[in-house]
N, C-alpha and C positions, 0 to 999 in steps of 0.2 A: 427405369430396372427401379426396383421396390429394393433396397438394402435392407439387409437382417440388422438385428438389436448386437448380434457380437458382432459383425464389420464394424458396426459404428462404434462401437467400444473398443476395440482394437486401435481403430482410427484414433478415436478422443488420445489413449495410452499413445499413441506413436507422437500425436500432438503436443499434450503435455509434456513430454522426454523433452522433444525440438526447443518448446518454452523456456524449460528448466538450463538447458545447455546454454539459449541463446542470452538469460539472465545472468548467468554463473560467467561466460564470456570467456571466452581464448585465455591462456596462460600470457599474461603482460609481458611485453620483449623490453618494456623499458622502466628504469628504476633511478624517479629523477631525486631520491630521498638520499641515494647510493649505499644500498641495502647489501649486506656482506654476505644474506643467503640470496642473493641472485647475479644470474651468472648474464644478464643482460650488459652489452657494452657500458653503460652508464652505472651498473654495478659494481659491487666492491667483492666480491667472492673470490678472486684471485689475491688478495691481502692476504685473508690467514693463512692460505695455502702456502703463502709466499713467506711468513712467519713459521711454518711449520718446518718450513726446508731450510730454513736458516737457523735450526736446532731450539725454534722457542715454541712450547705449547698454548696454545691460544683456547681462549673462552669468551662466552658470549654472555651479556649481562642482556635480559629478554624479560626478566620479571621485574626487574626494577634496577632502578642506579645506586648500587652500594661499591664504589670503588674502594680498594684497599693495596696497602703497600706489599702485598704479596704479588700483585698485577707490576711488571717491570715497565709496560706500557698501556697508554688508553687511549683507543682513537673514538675519537667522536665525529661521525660524518654528516653534515647536513642534520640536523635534528628536526623531525616534520612535528614532533608533539612536543610542546613545549616546555624547557625545565620551568620546576618551581623554585621557589627561595628555597627550600631545602635541598632538592638534587644540585644547585648549583653551589651551595653551601660547601656539602660535599664533594664536589667537583674542587672546588678554591682550596678546603681542606687536605685533600691527598695531594695536589701540588705543593701546598707548602710542608707539607710532612714528608716528601722526599719521591712522590711520584713523578711519572713523565706524561702529559699529557698534549696529544696532537688533537689540535680542536680545526678541523677542516670544515667550510662552510661559505656558500656563494652569498647569502646575506645576513647569517648568523641567527643567534637566541638570544633577544632582549635579556633577558635572565642572568644566561649566562655570559653574557658580552659583558655586563654590569661588573657578574662578581668578577670578573678576570680582567678588569678594565682593558677591554679588547673595543678602542675607533676605528668605525668605516668612514672611509672617504666618501662623497656622495656624487660621481664620477666613474664612468666606467674606461676601462682600458683593455688590451690584449690580453687576452691569459698567457699569451708565450712569455714564457720568464727565463733569467740568466741567475745561476748562482751565483753565491757572493760571499759565501759563509762557511768560513773551514770546514765546519763540520760537514757539509756537500761536500766531501771528498769527489772528484772525477763529474761533478753534476754540473754542465756547463749550459747544456741548454734543456728546457723543460717544456713540454706540447702541452699546454691545458685546453679552456673552452674555447668559445671564438672573442667573447667578452666576460670580465671579471671586476667586481668593483674593488678598489685597492685596500689597503687597513693605513692608519693613522697613526705612526711608530710614539711612544710613550717615553717617557724616561726609562731606562733599563731594558727596554726592546731594542733587538741589534735586529737589524735587517738581513734574512738571509736569500734572502729570491726577489728580484726586482725587473718589471716588462721591460719591455723592448723600449717603450718611452721613460724609464725608469724610477716608476712607480713600484711602491714596498707592494709584493704579493706575500710574502713571509715573512713572517715575525720569530726570534728567540726570547726566550725570557727566564731568568733564573730567579723563579719565588722560592723563598727559604731557604730549603737545604731540596727540592725538586726543579721542573723545568716546562716551560710551558712552549708548546711549539704551534704556531698560529698559520692557516693556509688560505688565503682568500678564496681559492678553487680547489674543489678536490678531485674533480676529473682527472686529473694527474697519476692519484692511485687505483683510479679505476681499471676495469677489463680491457676496455678497449683501447687504454691509453698507453698502459704499462711497458708495450714493447716500443713506441714512441719514442724519437730522442733519448735521452737521462731521464726519464721517469721512474726505471725499474730500479735505476740508483739511486734517486732521492729513496722512490719506497722502503728498498733495503737500507738506507742511512736510518730514516727513524725507525724503522722495528731494530735496529741494533742500538737503538736508545735503551734496550732493556738489558739488564746484567746476565752474563752467559747462564742459559737455562733457564730464564724469568718467563713470568707466564707473559703474555700479549692479549687483551682485553679489546673487546670490540664492544661497543654501547649502540646495541638493536632497542631497547627501552623504549627511546624515544623517537623510533621509528612508526609505532605502532604494532599491532597484529598484522601478520603476512595476510594479505586476502582482504583484507578490509575496504576495500575499495568498492566490494559488490555484496550489499548487503546478503545477497542470496545463501553464497559463496561461503560469507563469515558466519552466516547462520546454522548451515550444513556442515561446517566443520567444528562445531560444538558436538559431543557427546548424544547429547538429547536430542539436538537437530537431525544428526544421521539415524540416531533409533526411529525418531518420528517418523522422516523419512523412508525407513524401509518398511515400516508397518503400512503406511497408506500405498507405498506400491505394492507389496505381499496382498495386501486386503482386496487393492483392486484387483490384482490379475485374478484371487480366489475366487472373490466374484464375479469376473468376467468369466473365467470357464465352467465353473461348477456351482455358481450361484443360481437357485432358483426360488418360484415363489414359493410363499407358505402356504399348504391346502391347495385345495382344486382350484382351476381357475375358472372365475367365476364370471356369465357371462351380464353385460349391464342391459337393462329392459331397452326396448328399442323406442322410439318415439312414433308409436303406431296411432290409431285415429282414438279421439277420447270423445265421447259423447257429449253434448250438450248439459244433459243432466250432472255430468260430474263436476263441469266448473260452476255451474248451479248451487249444486252442492258444497262444494268450496268457498265460494262470496257466501254462502249462507253460515257457514260453517264461523268464515271469519266476521261477519255480523255480530254473529253470536257472541263471540270472545269479545268484541269491541262492546259491547253494548249500544250499539245504532241505531235502535227503533226507532226516533226521529230521523236522523237521518234516511234512513230508509223510507223511510212515507215520506221525507221530499223529493225523494228521487223519485219514487211510485208515481206520486201526483205531478211530477214535469215530463217523466214520459206519457203518461196518459195526456196531457196535455198536447206534447208535441204530435200524436198518434191523431188527436182529434184533427187540430190545424192540418195534418199532411191532408186527413180524408175527405175534410168539407174545401179545401183548396185556402184555409187562410194561413196569414204570415206567422209562421213559428213564435211563441211567444210564451208569456204569465202574466203578465200585465192586464189592467181593466181592458186595453184596447182587444186583449185575445175573448176575451169572457165577453164582453157585450158584442163583438161578429158572430162570436158562438150563438149567442143567445137570438141574434136576429137569423142567421143561416139554421140551426137548430136547436130549438128551444127545449125538446125534450133532453139532448144530451147537455147541454149547458146545467138544464136543473138535477141532472143525476150526477155531472161534474160536482157541484156544491154540495150534495148530499154525503157523494164519495170522501170528499175535503171533512166536512163538519165532523162525518164519522172517526176521517183520521185524529183531527183533533180532540176528538173525545175518548182514541183508544188510548192516550197517553202512555204507550212503552207496553201497554197490555197486549199478550202473544195474539189470545185468541181473537180479540179488536182488529189489531191491526192484520190477521190474519185473513179476516171478512173482509178490510176496507181495500187489499188486496186483488181480493178474487172482484170484489166491485168495481177495482178501475180495471181490470181486465179487459171486463165484458164490454166495458165501456170503451176501451181501447181498440177491442175486437170484436165486434158483437156478431161476426161470418161464424166465430169459435162456439160448436155446441159440445165436444168434449168439456169434462171440469179443466178448471185452467192450470195452464202447464205447470213442471217442476219450477221453471223460473220464477214465475211469481210468486209461488209458494216459497220458494226460498227467500228473496229475498222480502218479500213481505212477513214471513212469519217470523226470519231469523232463528229463532232459537226452536223452533221445531218447520224442519224441511216436508214437506208432503214426500214421502218416497212412492207412493203410487201412483204419483202423478206421469204423467207421458210429456214428452217433448216434440210436437210436430212441427216447429217450425223448421 
């Protein structure tokens, strides 16, 4: 069954849409960096809602990291895009100036750890913890990840959460007139863990570090743009990408439904039979343009020798052996061949002389032909002046 062009076009469009969706990918159900705009179990979208429920307006830093003292608490959860030295300095200045920074990360950021003097142990413990600081009123058991990398307290840092083995998983430190809260595991603040044990109390206590009515800010600048895991999705999310995609789709559908060829449909000439004279004329034209008079003479002489050898039962060739054998078998033909060869040498590229030599060789090779030489020999011999009146009888 032959498919029409429109059917093939529609199939190609459907296939293109399927490929685009495959490249775009399904909405991810995972947020390893704990984004506050993700409803995944390890996302943190419930944290801003909790802050609003406690009477604190929320803000998200997505275009840059510029904390100010108007923000009562700033949450930094597992930064995926590295902190620059300037960003780290702004964080340290914000804390020392009177702000509260909650920094929760599994492995931390090297620049931010250096600016805030955060040290981490090179060991793994359970993520479950117990509250030991008066700040965490009512927080006795916190459920975190399966594993966590404990912190190493420095001078002035107070342990507020300890693992079941006694390792510090949460620290509190007063810096200048501000406060720094460090958590080795941010999962207790995420959507899938807030309802477990006393995690919600821990989150509420951290949000309540902001003064009454103070804003609570969340750093999304160091998580990168949403959807950056798929290059196609990231490109389509831009205005130029979306506009280009719509132009391509609309143009393709329009051409598919209404497009037609410009002007009448032309039929290509079929591969019908062509006479030998046409081929000879074409070869003669090529020889004329390439100025191949010498090569043409050699070609005709070699063809005549092969024809004579075949007619007299001699071995094909062009050396002295053929000449001697031909003279013994047919002396007249040998003399005529020598005369034609001499005429070719005297032609020296002259059209008329070359044409005469070509006719002489033709009569020698085909003595039974009584008609004038064929157009093939004229075209090859004349090169520049093809005999249009000749007939091809072979």
